[in-house]
C-alpha positions as CSV (number, residue, x, y, z in Angstrom):
1,M,14.8,-35.9,0.1
2,A,16.8,-33.9,3.4
3,T,17.0,-31.1,2.5
4,I,13.6,-31.4,1.4
5,H,12.9,-33.2,5.7
6,K,14.7,-30.0,6.6
7,T,12.3,-27.3,4.8
8,I,9.4,-28.8,6.1
9,Q,11.1,-28.5,9.3
10,K,11.9,-25.3,9.7
11,D,8.4,-24.4,8.0
12,E,6.5,-26.6,11.0
13,N,8.5,-24.5,13.7
14,Y,7.9,-20.9,11.7
15,L,4.0,-21.8,12.2
16,L,4.0,-23.3,15.8
17,T,5.8,-20.2,16.8
18,L,3.6,-17.9,14.8
19,K,0.8,-19.6,17.1
20,A,2.4,-19.1,20.4
21,L,3.1,-15.2,19.9
22,R,-1.2,-15.2,18.4
23,S,-2.1,-17.0,20.9
24,R,0.2,-14.7,23.7
25,N,-0.9,-11.9,22.4
26,F,-4.6,-12.9,22.9
27,S,-4.6,-14.0,26.0
28,R,-2.9,-10.3,26.5
29,N,-6.0,-8.6,25.4
30,L,-3.7,-7.8,22.1
31,P,-4.2,-7.8,18.9
32,F,-1.9,-9.5,16.1
33,L,0.0,-8.1,13.2
34,L,0.5,-9.8,10.2
35,L,2.6,-8.2,7.1
36,S,1.3,-9.8,3.3
37,D,3.3,-9.0,0.4
38,K,-0.3,-8.8,-1.0
39,L,-1.7,-5.3,1.0
40,P,-0.3,-1.8,-0.2
41,E,3.0,-1.1,1.5
42,G,2.2,0.4,4.9
43,Q,-1.0,-2.0,5.3
44,V,-1.7,-4.9,7.5
45,Y,-3.8,-6.7,8.8
46,R,-4.5,-6.9,12.5
47,E,-6.6,-9.9,14.0
48,Y,-8.7,-9.7,16.9
49,A,-8.9,-12.1,19.7
50,D,-12.7,-11.8,19.2
51,G,-12.2,-12.9,15.5
52,H,-12.1,-9.9,13.0
53,I,-9.5,-9.1,11.3
54,E,-8.6,-4.8,10.0
55,I,-7.2,-4.1,7.5
56,Q,-4.3,-0.8,8.9
57,E,-2.9,2.3,7.4
58,V,0.5,2.3,9.7
59,F,2.4,5.5,10.4
60,T,4.2,7.3,12.1
61,V,4.1,10.9,13.3
62,G,7.0,12.0,15.1
63,A,8.9,9.0,17.0
64,R,5.3,7.2,17.7
65,F,3.4,4.6,15.0
66,Q,0.2,5.6,14.3
67,H,-2.7,3.3,12.7
68,K,-6.2,3.8,11.1
69,V,-8.4,1.2,10.6
70,L,-9.2,1.1,6.3
71,R,-11.5,-2.0,6.9
72,V,-12.4,-4.4,8.7
73,L,-13.0,-8.5,6.8
74,P,-15.9,-10.2,6.1
75,A,-15.8,-13.3,7.8
76,P,-15.2,-15.7,5.0
77,E,-12.1,-13.1,4.3
78,A,-10.9,-13.3,7.9
79,D,-10.8,-16.6,7.0
80,K,-9.0,-16.2,4.2
81,V,-6.6,-14.9,5.6
82,R,-6.1,-17.0,7.5
83,N,-6.3,-20.1,6.0
84,A,-3.0,-18.5,3.8
85,Y,-0.8,-18.2,7.9
86,G,-1.9,-21.3,8.4
87,L,-3.7,-20.1,11.6
88,L,-7.0,-22.2,10.5
């Protein structure tokens, strides 16, 4: 039982940290990067303070990271992504 409690506490701490980082990014007018194993390699979700989420391809050009917007998620799909991460 103690192991289950530690796991739950660890998950809660992770979620609190994730939400704090997200809030900090939004307050600085920066997007929040969400990595997902449900997307193909090299693709990420980027959530913006205005609520929209994009799927972007991230790649390097020389020593710099570049990104390309592949798709903007419709609001219901964006909410599903947020829900999957516990951000709703």
